[in-house]
KEVEXPA-719533 format. One record per residue (C-alpha): residue number from 1; x, y, z; residue in one letter. Coordinates in nm, 4 decimals. Example, Ala and Ser with C-alpha at 12.3 -4.5 7.8 and 13.67 -1.06 7.14 Angstrom:
BEGIN
<sedo 1; <1.2300; -0.4500; 0.7800>; 'a'>
<sedo 2; <1.3670; -0.1060; 0.7140>; 's'>
//
This chain:
BEGIN
<sedo 1; <-0.6928; -0.4394; -0.8962>; 'm'>
<sedo 2; <-0.9870; -0.2397; -1.0080>; 'e'>
<sedo 3; <-0.9875; -0.1829; -1.3908>; 'a'>
<sedo 4; <-1.0883; 0.1854; -1.2975>; 'r'>
<sedo 5; <-0.9880; 0.3603; -0.9860>; 'q'>
<sedo 6; <-1.0679; 0.7046; -0.8457>; 'h'>
<sedo 7; <-0.7934; 0.8951; -0.6398>; 't'>
<sedo 8; <-0.8110; 1.2169; -0.4576>; 'w'>
<sedo 9; <-0.4311; 1.2548; -0.3361>; 's'>
<sedo 10; <-0.2424; 1.4825; -0.1280>; 's'>
<sedo 11; <0.0630; 1.3999; -0.3553>; 'i'>
<sedo 12; <0.1316; 1.4915; -0.7072>; 'l'>
<sedo 13; <0.2499; 1.1605; -0.8980>; 'r'>
<sedo 14; <0.3042; 1.2672; -1.2634>; 'w'>
<sedo 15; <0.4229; 1.0815; -1.5631>; 'p'>
<sedo 16; <0.7965; 1.1515; -1.6109>; 's'>
<sedo 17; <0.7526; 1.2576; -1.9953>; 's'>
<sedo 18; <0.4201; 1.4443; -2.0387>; 'p'>
<sedo 19; <0.3578; 1.5468; -2.3994>; 'd'>
<sedo 20; <0.4070; 1.8964; -2.3726>; 'i'>
<sedo 21; <0.5957; 2.0851; -2.0662>; 's'>
<sedo 22; <0.5822; 2.4257; -1.9600>; 's'>
<sedo 23; <0.3479; 2.5045; -2.2453>; 'c'>
<sedo 24; <0.2762; 2.8397; -2.4110>; 's'>
<sedo 25; <-0.0038; 2.9088; -2.6605>; 'p'>
<sedo 26; <0.2497; 2.8958; -2.9330>; 's'>
<sedo 27; <0.3832; 2.5544; -2.8439>; 'a'>
<sedo 28; <0.1520; 2.3608; -3.0536>; 't'>
<sedo 29; <-0.1288; 2.3901; -3.3083>; 's'>
<sedo 30; <-0.2233; 2.0245; -3.2799>; 's'>
<sedo 31; <-0.5778; 1.9207; -3.1854>; 't'>
<sedo 32; <-0.4617; 1.5637; -3.0784>; 's'>
<sedo 33; <-0.2942; 1.6624; -2.7441>; 'i'>
<sedo 34; <-0.3687; 1.4334; -2.4858>; 'r'>
<sedo 35; <-0.1523; 1.5315; -2.1852>; 'r'>
<sedo 36; <-0.0335; 1.8875; -2.0914>; 'l'>
<sedo 37; <0.1914; 1.9963; -1.8402>; 'n'>
<sedo 38; <0.1486; 2.3737; -1.7723>; 'i'>
<sedo 39; <0.3441; 2.6185; -1.5577>; 'e'>
<sedo 40; <0.0765; 2.8802; -1.5471>; 't'>
<sedo 41; <0.3148; 3.1738; -1.4368>; 's'>
<sedo 42; <0.3875; 3.1602; -1.8239>; 'l'>
<sedo 43; <0.0301; 3.2149; -1.9289>; 'l'>
<sedo 44; <-0.2249; 3.4601; -1.8796>; 's'>
<sedo 45; <-0.5923; 3.3590; -1.8445>; 't'>
<sedo 46; <-0.6357; 3.4561; -2.2107>; 'r'>
<sedo 47; <-0.3264; 3.2306; -2.3323>; 'g'>
<sedo 48; <-0.4580; 2.9556; -2.0842>; 'f'>
<sedo 49; <-0.8043; 2.9707; -2.2992>; 'r'>
<sedo 50; <-0.6197; 2.9777; -2.6105>; 'a'>
<sedo 51; <-0.4163; 2.6695; -2.5372>; 'l'>
<sedo 52; <-0.7040; 2.4797; -2.4011>; 'i'>
<sedo 53; <-0.9273; 2.5335; -2.7010>; 'e'>
<sedo 54; <-0.6540; 2.3560; -2.9123>; 'k'>
<sedo 55; <-0.6959; 2.0418; -2.7020>; 'c'>
<sedo 56; <-1.0399; 1.9055; -2.7280>; 'p'>
<sedo 57; <-0.8904; 1.5504; -2.6736>; 'l'>
<sedo 58; <-0.7085; 1.6450; -2.3502>; 'l'>
<sedo 59; <-0.7235; 1.3594; -2.0831>; 'e'>
<sedo 60; <-0.4434; 1.4380; -1.8609>; 'v'>
<sedo 61; <-0.3768; 1.7968; -1.7083>; 'l'>
<sedo 62; <-0.1106; 1.8987; -1.4758>; 'h'>
<sedo 63; <-0.1087; 2.2680; -1.3565>; 'l'>
<sedo 64; <0.1719; 2.4170; -1.1497>; 'd'>
<sedo 65; <0.0044; 2.7196; -0.9888>; 'v'>
<sedo 66; <0.2966; 2.8381; -0.7647>; 's'>
<sedo 67; <0.2743; 3.1889; -0.8917>; 'i'>
<sedo 68; <-0.0407; 3.2341; -1.1206>; 'f'>
<sedo 69; <-0.3725; 3.2696; -0.9405>; 'm'>
<sedo 70; <-0.6173; 3.0255; -1.0828>; 'l'>
<sedo 71; <-0.9580; 3.2101; -1.1571>; 'p'>
<sedo 72; <-1.2765; 3.0120; -1.0906>; 'g'>
<sedo 73; <-1.3671; 3.0462; -1.4460>; 's'>
<sedo 74; <-1.1029; 2.8050; -1.5852>; 'i'>
<sedo 75; <-1.3181; 2.4904; -1.4584>; 'w'>
<sedo 76; <-1.6140; 2.5964; -1.6759>; 'g'>
<sedo 77; <-1.3832; 2.6594; -1.9730>; 'm'>
<sedo 78; <-1.2128; 2.3150; -1.9167>; 'l'>
<sedo 79; <-1.5396; 2.1368; -1.9050>; 'a'>
<sedo 80; <-1.6475; 2.2993; -2.2248>; 't'>
<sedo 81; <-1.3391; 2.2449; -2.3949>; 'q'>
<sedo 82; <-1.1899; 1.9278; -2.2809>; 'c'>
<sedo 83; <-1.4837; 1.6920; -2.1917>; 'p'>
<sedo 84; <-1.2481; 1.3954; -2.2006>; 'r'>
<sedo 85; <-1.0278; 1.5041; -1.9116>; 'l'>
<sedo 86; <-1.0020; 1.2125; -1.6587>; 'r'>
<sedo 87; <-0.7046; 1.3134; -1.4573>; 'i'>
<sedo 88; <-0.6292; 1.6503; -1.3207>; 'l'>
<sedo 89; <-0.3115; 1.7344; -1.1077>; 's'>
<sedo 90; <-0.2593; 2.0781; -0.9367>; 'v'>
<sedo 91; <0.0926; 2.1488; -0.8015>; 'h'>
<sedo 92; <0.1879; 2.4060; -0.5342>; 'h'>
<sedo 93; <-0.1692; 2.5006; -0.4493>; 'a'>
<sedo 94; <-0.1502; 2.7070; -0.1359>; 'n'>
<sedo 95; <-0.5314; 2.6281; -0.0504>; 't'>
<sedo 96; <-0.8127; 2.4353; -0.1755>; 'a'>
<sedo 97; <-0.9817; 2.7416; -0.3165>; 'c'>
<sedo 98; <-0.8834; 2.6632; -0.6555>; 'y'>
<sedo 99; <-1.1060; 2.3615; -0.6761>; 'l'>
<sedo 100; <-1.4768; 2.3504; -0.6760>; 'p'>
<sedo 101; <-1.7127; 2.1281; -0.4711>; 'd'>
<sedo 102; <-1.6172; 1.7780; -0.5479>; 'p'>
<sedo 103; <-1.9853; 1.6997; -0.6508>; 'k'>
<sedo 104; <-1.9728; 1.9947; -0.8953>; 'a'>
<sedo 105; <-1.6410; 1.8912; -1.0217>; 'l'>
<sedo 106; <-1.7893; 1.5574; -1.1317>; 'h'>
<sedo 107; <-2.0883; 1.6961; -1.2686>; 'q'>
<sedo 108; <-1.8363; 1.8908; -1.5044>; 'm'>
<sedo 109; <-1.6227; 1.6131; -1.5846>; 'f'>
<sedo 110; <-1.8110; 1.2900; -1.6092>; 'p'>
<sedo 111; <-1.4940; 1.0797; -1.6912>; 'n'>
<sedo 112; <-1.2856; 1.2068; -1.4144>; 'm'>
<sedo 113; <-1.0964; 0.9493; -1.2481>; 'e'>
<sedo 114; <-0.8345; 1.1150; -1.0384>; 'e'>
<sedo 115; <-0.7684; 1.4395; -0.8854>; 'v'>
<sedo 116; <-0.4280; 1.5185; -0.7350>; 'r'>
<sedo 117; <-0.3349; 1.8138; -0.5312>; 'v'>
<sedo 118; <0.0056; 1.9010; -0.3669>; 'q'>
<sedo 119; <-0.0491; 2.1665; -0.1289>; 'p'>
<sedo 120; <0.1545; 2.3604; 0.0984>; 'i'>
<sedo 121; <-0.1328; 2.3489; 0.3730>; 's'>
<sedo 122; <-0.3165; 2.0189; 0.3662>; 'i'>
<sedo 123; <-0.5959; 2.0826; 0.6106>; 'a'>
<sedo 124; <-0.8088; 2.2876; 0.3931>; 'a'>
<sedo 125; <-0.7658; 2.0425; 0.1065>; 'v'>
<sedo 126; <-0.8484; 1.7666; 0.3393>; 'l'>
<sedo 127; <-1.1523; 1.9521; 0.4542>; 'd'>
<sedo 128; <-1.2850; 2.0088; 0.1049>; 'k'>
<sedo 129; <-1.1833; 1.6770; -0.0909>; 'l'>
<sedo 130; <-1.2855; 1.3534; -0.0584>; 'g'>
<sedo 131; <-1.6448; 1.2987; -0.0483>; 's'>
<sedo 132; <-1.6973; 1.1560; -0.3909>; 'c'>
<sedo 133; <-1.4154; 0.9302; -0.5019>; 'l'>
<sedo 134; <-1.3122; 0.5915; -0.3866>; 'e'>
<sedo 135; <-0.9434; 0.6105; -0.3317>; 'r'>
<sedo 136; <-0.7491; 0.8301; -0.0763>; 'l'>
<sedo 137; <-0.3873; 0.8350; -0.0847>; 'e'>
<sedo 138; <-0.1636; 1.0191; 0.1805>; 'l'>
<sedo 139; <0.1892; 1.0445; 0.1467>; 'e'>
<sedo 140; <0.4712; 1.2872; 0.1784>; 'd'>
<sedo 141; <0.2738; 1.5637; 0.3156>; 'v'>
<sedo 142; <0.5074; 1.8848; 0.2797>; 'p'>
<sedo 143; <0.6871; 1.9442; 0.6320>; 'q'>
<sedo 144; <0.5166; 2.1949; 0.8346>; 'g'>
<sedo 145; <0.1641; 2.1256; 0.7094>; 's'>
<sedo 146; <-0.0915; 2.2095; 0.9507>; 'd'>
<sedo 147; <-0.2856; 1.8832; 0.9337>; 's'>
<sedo 148; <-0.3236; 1.6711; 1.2492>; 'd'>
<sedo 149; <-0.4712; 1.3566; 1.3330>; 'd'>
<sedo 150; <-0.8551; 1.4856; 1.3460>; 'r'>
<sedo 151; <-0.8262; 1.6655; 1.0083>; 'd'>
<sedo 152; <-0.7235; 1.3162; 0.8618>; 'i'>
<sedo 153; <-1.0115; 1.1468; 1.0560>; 'a'>
<sedo 154; <-1.2568; 1.3987; 0.9412>; 'n'>
<sedo 155; <-1.1568; 1.3094; 0.5738>; 't'>
<sedo 156; <-1.1871; 0.9522; 0.6362>; 'v'>
<sedo 157; <-1.5137; 0.9902; 0.7835>; 's'>
<sedo 158; <-1.6608; 1.2121; 0.5058>; 'l'>
<sedo 159; <-1.7602; 0.9313; 0.2987>; 's'>
<sedo 160; <-1.8328; 0.5407; 0.3370>; 'a'>
<sedo 161; <-1.7460; 0.5009; -0.0167>; 'q'>
<sedo 162; <-1.3740; 0.4378; 0.0409>; 'w'>
<sedo 163; <-1.2458; 0.1395; -0.1226>; 't'>
<sedo 164; <-0.8664; 0.2071; -0.1019>; 'd'>
<sedo 165; <-0.6570; 0.3753; 0.1649>; 'l'>
<sedo 166; <-0.2884; 0.4163; 0.0626>; 'w'>
<sedo 167; <0.0082; 0.5182; 0.2717>; 'n'>
<sedo 168; <-0.2076; 0.6006; 0.5586>; 'l'>
<sedo 169; <0.1077; 0.5513; 0.8127>; 'g'>
<sedo 170; <0.3383; 0.7699; 0.6333>; 's'>
<sedo 171; <0.1731; 1.0926; 0.7951>; 'l'>
<sedo 172; <0.3200; 1.1335; 1.1420>; 'r'>
<sedo 173; <-0.0199; 1.3025; 1.2336>; 'e'>
<sedo 174; <-0.2103; 0.9657; 1.1803>; 'v'>
<sedo 175; <-0.3157; 0.8369; 1.5225>; 'g'>
<sedo 176; <-0.6198; 0.7065; 1.7434>; 'r'>
<sedo 177; <-0.8497; 0.9508; 1.5753>; 'w'>
<sedo 178; <-0.7981; 0.8609; 1.2298>; 't'>
<sedo 179; <-0.7756; 0.4930; 1.3003>; 'm'>
<sedo 180; <-1.1071; 0.5152; 1.4585>; 'a'>
<sedo 181; <-1.2595; 0.6836; 1.1707>; 'a'>
<sedo 182; <-1.1031; 0.3823; 0.9255>; 'v'>
<sedo 183; <-1.2486; 0.1301; 1.1768>; 'l'>
<sedo 184; <-1.5932; 0.3032; 1.1313>; 's'>
<sedo 185; <-1.5658; 0.3253; 0.7710>; 'n'>
<sedo 186; <-1.3862; 0.0137; 0.6471>; 'c'>
<sedo 187; <-1.6703; -0.2093; 0.5504>; 'h'>
<sedo 188; <-1.6374; -0.1506; 0.1905>; 'q'>
<sedo 189; <-1.2692; -0.1291; 0.2012>; 'l'>
<sedo 190; <-1.0746; -0.3234; -0.0625>; 'k'>
<sedo 191; <-0.7086; -0.2387; -0.0178>; 'm'>
<sedo 192; <-0.5196; -0.0659; 0.2829>; 'i'>
<sedo 193; <-0.1518; 0.0120; 0.2875>; 'd'>
<sedo 194; <-0.0660; 0.1271; 0.6499>; 'l'>
<sedo 195; <0.2655; 0.2087; 0.5441>; 'g'>
<sedo 196; <0.5192; 0.2387; 0.8575>; 'r'>
<sedo 197; <0.2292; 0.3061; 1.0781>; 'g'>
<sedo 198; <0.4409; 0.4850; 1.3719>; 'v'>
<sedo 199; <0.1222; 0.5423; 1.5832>; 'k'>
<sedo 200; <-0.0905; 0.2539; 1.4347>; 'i'>
<sedo 201; <-0.1289; -0.0355; 1.6835>; 'r'>
<sedo 202; <-0.1649; -0.3892; 1.6511>; 's'>
<sedo 203; <-0.5305; -0.3948; 1.7629>; 'a'>
<sedo 204; <-0.6111; -0.1708; 1.4747>; 'h'>
<sedo 205; <-0.5036; -0.4382; 1.2372>; 'v'>
<sedo 206; <-0.7328; -0.6767; 1.4056>; 'e'>
<sedo 207; <-1.0192; -0.4380; 1.4023>; 'g'>
<sedo 208; <-0.9697; -0.4034; 1.0065>; 'i'>
<sedo 209; <-0.9671; -0.7615; 0.9368>; 'l'>
<sedo 210; <-1.2668; -0.8512; 1.1511>; 's'>
<sedo 211; <-1.4865; -0.5564; 0.9935>; 'r'>
<sedo 212; <-1.3442; -0.5292; 0.6309>; 'a'>
<sedo 213; <-1.5549; -0.7995; 0.4711>; 'r'>
<sedo 214; <-1.4501; -0.6854; 0.1012>; 'c'>
<sedo 215; <-1.0477; -0.6634; 0.1819>; 'l'>
<sedo 216; <-0.8379; -0.7956; -0.0805>; 'k'>
<sedo 217; <-0.5070; -0.6338; 0.0178>; 's'>
<sedo 218; <-0.3481; -0.5302; 0.3355>; 'i'>
<sedo 219; <0.0177; -0.4166; 0.3564>; 'r'>
<sedo 220; <0.2222; -0.2946; 0.6594>; 'i'>
<sedo 221; <0.5863; -0.2179; 0.6678>; 'd'>
<sedo 222; <0.7057; -0.4335; 0.9301>; 's'>
<sedo 223; <1.0150; -0.2393; 0.9793>; 'g'>
<sedo 224; <0.7976; -0.0264; 1.2293>; 't'>
<sedo 225; <0.4724; -0.1678; 1.3011>; 'l'>
<sedo 226; <0.4849; -0.5580; 1.4270>; 'i'>
<sedo 227; <0.1379; -0.7174; 1.4520>; 'v'>
<sedo 228; <0.0774; -0.9542; 1.7377>; 'm'>
<sedo 229; <-0.0399; -1.2911; 1.6406>; 'a'>
<sedo 230; <-0.2782; -1.2952; 1.9498>; 's'>
<sedo 231; <-0.4448; -0.9999; 1.8010>; 'd'>
<sedo 232; <-0.4944; -1.1669; 1.4510>; 'l'>
<sedo 233; <-0.6690; -1.4623; 1.5896>; 'v'>
<sedo 234; <-0.8764; -1.2693; 1.8602>; 'a'>
<sedo 235; <-1.1704; -1.2361; 1.6151>; 's'>
<sedo 236; <-1.2938; -1.3936; 1.3012>; 'e'>
<sedo 237; <-1.1767; -1.2227; 0.9872>; 'w'>
<sedo 238; <-1.4498; -1.0773; 0.7810>; 'a'>
<sedo 239; <-1.2931; -1.1461; 0.4395>; 't'>
<sedo 240; <-1.2270; -1.4646; 0.2865>; 't'>
<sedo 241; <-1.1101; -1.3012; -0.0483>; 's'>
<sedo 242; <-0.7488; -1.1675; 0.0547>; 'l'>
<sedo 243; <-0.5021; -1.1383; -0.2412>; 'r'>
<sedo 244; <-0.2174; -0.9825; -0.0632>; 'v'>
<sedo 245; <-0.1254; -1.0109; 0.3148>; 'l'>
<sedo 246; <0.2111; -0.8262; 0.4022>; 's'>
<sedo 247; <0.3163; -0.7723; 0.7691>; 'm'>
<sedo 248; <0.5465; -0.8837; 1.0293>; 'g'>
<sedo 249; <0.3927; -1.0932; 1.2936>; 'i'>
<sedo 250; <0.5311; -1.1394; 1.6408>; 'd'>
<sedo 251; <0.4270; -1.4635; 1.8582>; 'l'>
<sedo 252; <0.4947; -1.2830; 2.1538>; 'g'>
<sedo 253; <0.4586; -1.5104; 2.4732>; 'q'>
<sedo 254; <0.2838; -1.7712; 2.2933>; 'g'>
<sedo 255; <0.5740; -1.9010; 2.1134>; 'y'>
<sedo 256; <0.7373; -2.2122; 2.2519>; 's'>
<sedo 257; <1.0734; -2.1415; 2.4328>; 'e'>
<sedo 258; <1.2222; -2.4396; 2.2616>; 'q'>
<sedo 259; <1.1878; -2.2710; 1.9268>; 's'>
<sedo 260; <1.4150; -1.9577; 2.0432>; 'n'>
<sedo 261; <1.7565; -1.9910; 1.9058>; 'h'>
<sedo 262; <2.0474; -1.8682; 2.0956>; 'a'>
<sedo 263; <2.2334; -1.7503; 1.7832>; 's'>
<sedo 264; <2.1231; -1.7180; 1.4153>; 'l'>
<sedo 265; <2.4712; -1.8376; 1.3268>; 'a'>
<sedo 266; <2.3508; -2.2049; 1.4329>; 'e'>
<sedo 267; <2.2266; -2.2590; 1.0676>; 'v'>
<sedo 268; <2.3347; -2.6193; 1.0942>; 'n'>
<sedo 269; <2.1402; -2.7350; 1.3844>; 't'>
<sedo 270; <1.9314; -3.0513; 1.3402>; 't'>
<sedo 271; <1.6971; -2.9514; 1.6311>; 't'>
<sedo 272; <1.3371; -2.9547; 1.4977>; 'p'>
<sedo 273; <1.1132; -2.6517; 1.5755>; 'f'>
<sedo 274; <0.8653; -2.7314; 1.8340>; 'a'>
<sedo 275; <0.5119; -2.6852; 1.7684>; 's'>
<sedo 276; <0.3646; -2.3560; 1.8645>; 'c'>
<sedo 277; <-0.0452; -2.3579; 1.8934>; 'p'>
<sedo 278; <-0.0740; -1.9988; 1.8437>; 'l'>
<sedo 279; <0.1378; -2.0423; 1.5194>; 'q'>
<sedo 280; <-0.0681; -2.3159; 1.4001>; 'r'>
<sedo 281; <-0.3949; -2.1301; 1.4684>; 'q'>
<sedo 282; <-0.2638; -1.8348; 1.2778>; 'l'>
<sedo 283; <-0.1552; -2.0087; 1.0003>; 'l'>
<sedo 284; <-0.4733; -2.2134; 0.9768>; 'r'>
<sedo 285; <-0.6428; -1.8706; 0.9894>; 'r'>
<sedo 286; <-0.4365; -1.7600; 0.6814>; 'i'>
<sedo 287; <-0.4799; -2.0719; 0.5077>; 'g'>
<sedo 288; <-0.8613; -1.9878; 0.4685>; 't'>
<sedo 289; <-0.7660; -1.7164; 0.2303>; 'q'>
<sedo 290; <-0.7880; -1.9466; -0.0612>; 't'>
<sedo 291; <-0.7370; -1.6571; -0.3185>; 'm'>
<sedo 292; <-0.4256; -1.5250; -0.1569>; 'l'>
<sedo 293; <-0.1319; -1.4777; -0.4252>; 'q'>
<sedo 294; <0.1028; -1.2798; -0.2253>; 'e'>
<sedo 295; <0.2146; -1.3742; 0.1242>; 'l'>
<sedo 296; <0.4889; -1.1542; 0.2894>; 'i'>
<sedo 297; <0.5920; -1.2405; 0.6306>; 'l'>
<sedo 298; <0.9178; -1.0762; 0.6283>; 'g'>
<sedo 299; <1.0377; -0.7038; 0.5941>; 's'>
<sedo 300; <1.2173; -0.6950; 0.2481>; 's'>
<sedo 301; <1.1397; -0.3355; 0.1900>; 'r'>
<sedo 302; <1.3800; -0.2098; 0.4607>; 'r'>
<sedo 303; <1.7368; -0.1273; 0.3987>; 'g'>
<sedo 304; <2.0267; -0.3426; 0.5137>; 'q'>
<sedo 305; <2.0978; -0.1282; 0.8018>; 'e'>
<sedo 306; <1.7568; -0.1583; 0.9417>; 'e'>
<sedo 307; <1.7226; -0.5531; 0.8730>; 's'>
<sedo 308; <1.9534; -0.7209; 1.1369>; 'e'>
<sedo 309; <1.7643; -0.9596; 1.3280>; 'i'>
<sedo 310; <1.7152; -0.9352; 1.6573>; 'n'>
<sedo 311; <1.3899; -1.1345; 1.6843>; 'h'>
<sedo 312; <1.4985; -1.4099; 1.9343>; 'e'>
<sedo 313; <1.2939; -1.6563; 1.7625>; 'g'>
<sedo 314; <0.9387; -1.5042; 1.8018>; 'k'>
<sedo 315; <0.8557; -1.4495; 1.4336>; 'y'>
<sedo 316; <0.6528; -1.6849; 1.2183>; 'l'>
<sedo 317; <0.8393; -1.9843; 1.0776>; 'd'>
<sedo 318; <0.7442; -2.2229; 0.7845>; 'v'>
<sedo 319; <0.8771; -2.5398; 0.9596>; 'a'>
<sedo 320; <0.6430; -2.8495; 0.9243>; 'l'>
<sedo 321; <0.6037; -2.8819; 1.2944>; 'a'>
<sedo 322; <0.4926; -2.5360; 1.3295>; 's'>
<sedo 323; <0.2012; -2.5592; 1.0862>; 'g'>
<sedo 324; <0.3036; -2.5441; 0.7121>; 'l'>
<sedo 325; <0.0685; -2.8026; 0.6150>; 'd'>
<sedo 326; <-0.2013; -2.5322; 0.7210>; 'e'>
<sedo 327; <-0.1253; -2.3299; 0.4190>; 'l'>
<sedo 328; <-0.1977; -2.6044; 0.1778>; 'a'>
<sedo 329; <-0.5287; -2.4548; 0.0398>; 'g'>
<sedo 330; <-0.3157; -2.1557; -0.1127>; 'l'>
<sedo 331; <-0.3101; -2.2844; -0.4555>; 'k'>
<sedo 332; <-0.2954; -1.9426; -0.6229>; 'e'>
<sedo 333; <0.0069; -1.8325; -0.4151>; 'l'>
<sedo 334; <0.2557; -1.6875; -0.6367>; 'a'>
<sedo 335; <0.4952; -1.4765; -0.4093>; 'v'>
<sedo 336; <0.6340; -1.6031; -0.0766>; 'l'>
<sedo 337; <0.8652; -1.3549; 0.1095>; 'd'>
<sedo 338; <1.0113; -1.4743; 0.4323>; 'l'>
<sedo 339; <1.2706; -1.2116; 0.4587>; 'g'>
<sedo 340; <1.4379; -1.1238; 0.8090>; 'd'>
<sedo 341; <1.2463; -1.4219; 0.9900>; 'l'>
<sedo 342; <1.5556; -1.5600; 1.1326>; 'g'>
<sedo 343; <1.4979; -1.9358; 1.1328>; 'h'>
<sedo 344; <1.6176; -2.2249; 0.9052>; 't'>
<sedo 345; <1.4584; -2.4568; 0.6865>; 'v'>
<sedo 346; <1.5341; -2.8119; 0.5542>; 'd'>
<sedo 347; <1.5110; -2.9804; 0.2182>; 'm'>
<sedo 348; <1.1863; -3.1564; 0.3137>; 'e'>
<sedo 349; <1.0141; -2.8060; 0.3855>; 'e'>
<sedo 350; <1.1495; -2.6776; 0.0874>; 'l'>
<sedo 351; <1.0256; -2.9419; -0.1441>; 'e'>
<sedo 352; <0.6869; -2.9118; 0.0598>; 'r'>
<sedo 353; <0.6778; -2.5626; -0.0375>; 'i'>
<sedo 354; <0.7126; -2.6161; -0.4067>; 'c'>
<sedo 355; <0.4802; -2.8842; -0.4080>; 'r'>
<sedo 356; <0.2227; -2.7403; -0.2085>; 'q'>
<sedo 357; <0.1933; -2.4071; -0.4179>; 'w'>
<sedo 358; <0.2004; -2.4932; -0.7797>; 'p'>
<sedo 359; <0.1748; -2.1212; -0.8573>; 's'>
<sedo 360; <0.4778; -2.0159; -0.6818>; 'l'>
<sedo 361; <0.7245; -1.8271; -0.8981>; 'w'>
<sedo 362; <0.9123; -1.6197; -0.6510>; 'r'>
<sedo 363; <1.0654; -1.7252; -0.3175>; 'l'>
<sedo 364; <1.2096; -1.4417; -0.1282>; 'r'>
<sedo 365; <1.4500; -1.4514; 0.1803>; 'g'>
<sedo 366; <1.6757; -1.7802; 0.0836>; 'v'>
<sedo 367; <2.0137; -1.6434; 0.1538>; 'i'>
<sedo 368; <2.2138; -1.9304; -0.0063>; 'r'>
<sedo 369; <2.1517; -2.0225; -0.3561>; 't'>
<sedo 370; <2.2826; -2.3957; -0.3131>; 'w'>
<sedo 371; <2.0318; -2.6615; -0.2441>; 'm'>
<sedo 372; <2.1585; -2.9461; -0.0051>; 'p'>
<sedo 373; <2.1410; -3.3197; -0.1331>; 'q'>
<sedo 374; <1.8301; -3.4926; -0.0851>; 'p'>
<sedo 375; <1.8259; -3.6519; 0.2799>; 'g'>
<sedo 376; <2.0935; -3.4209; 0.4084>; 'a'>
<sedo 377; <2.0290; -3.2565; 0.7343>; 'q'>
<sedo 378; <2.1912; -2.9026; 0.6419>; 'e'>
<sedo 379; <1.9579; -2.6338; 0.6997>; 'r'>
<sedo 380; <1.9243; -2.3377; 0.4787>; 'i'>
<sedo 381; <1.8951; -2.0150; 0.6925>; 'q'>
<sedo 382; <1.5784; -1.8169; 0.5692>; 'i'>
<sedo 383; <1.6577; -1.4289; 0.5884>; 'r'>
<sedo 384; <1.6277; -1.1548; 0.3573>; 'e'>
<sedo 385; <1.9738; -0.9658; 0.2548>; 'r'>
<sedo 386; <2.0417; -0.7251; -0.0183>; 'r'>
<sedo 387; <1.7052; -0.7933; -0.1824>; 'g'>
<sedo 388; <1.7967; -1.1572; -0.2769>; 'l'>
<sedo 389; <1.5459; -1.3455; -0.4819>; 'a'>
<sedo 390; <1.5172; -1.6739; -0.6237>; 'm'>
<sedo 391; <1.2966; -1.8703; -0.8774>; 'r'>
<sedo 392; <1.1166; -2.1551; -0.7209>; 'c'>
<sedo 393; <1.2544; -2.4739; -0.8729>; 'f'>
//
């Protein structure tokens, strides 16, 4: 992750214990305050000025403006008195009129890293924010907001500088317009989290992978969006520097019928998996990402009630016959999550996993903690349940 990330966010994320909470001018006389949490309904403009004058080292400021109308003069006041300000958070802003033009804001605060706004109406904020910084995070937009797919698309299109897009799929409004904007502006994208992606399609994921040459992390909640393997191999991936790959992948009709299991209860079967050309092709593609540190093929983030398997054997597996050897180049792999894949693995494959990835320290999705004796034909069902995690031996 970059050492310094810039964020314009539509959701407030604030430290749980700021240095001063609901401040008044008499709350402190210290000049060493670095964080302030101010409910501005308690302060007049004069009181706000008096408080800020006591905080020349201020770096983090949270303003709750649910009642108080912020005058435009406070920005010049802050720039003069608090030149070190790097994080500004505005809570309960009814419109974006409280914030100056983004470029002007950065001229006033050269150290500014993050501007976080939680508005009641997001559309005006989306229209005004987002042309300067590198990270856009969209999550938990208040119910009843007047944003729509085109509003968000316009924000994404404002700048080709976006490097991080987080929780994009958490907004129900995100759809084809937003994704078209993402695909047009993803060449410098380094990290993207598509969340649940209700209206995002598998082809959009393929488009990102084939265009985002700087991409290091792509995360998708596989509880909602399942990516088709055929889409993932349709085009060459633009990046070779992925660190995190997290998604549910469906092999669809390309999966060998011999690999389908009539019942997931058949955990002791000795019938080997049939090789699937599509799966091997995809695993070979993943295997080219030699910097990969996290490979998450299941859906561990979902609750137990959502994680009951009904995959009919169409998801990826890590059987030797299916292409486990294609991943041998992932020497930096530290986390392997196989939750909810719904297949079994024998001792030979487990030993291969541990031998093949020397940096592996977490293996998720192994439901049983016992290991069969060497040479035994029993199999261990790989399936995530209750967040079970085991350290690789």
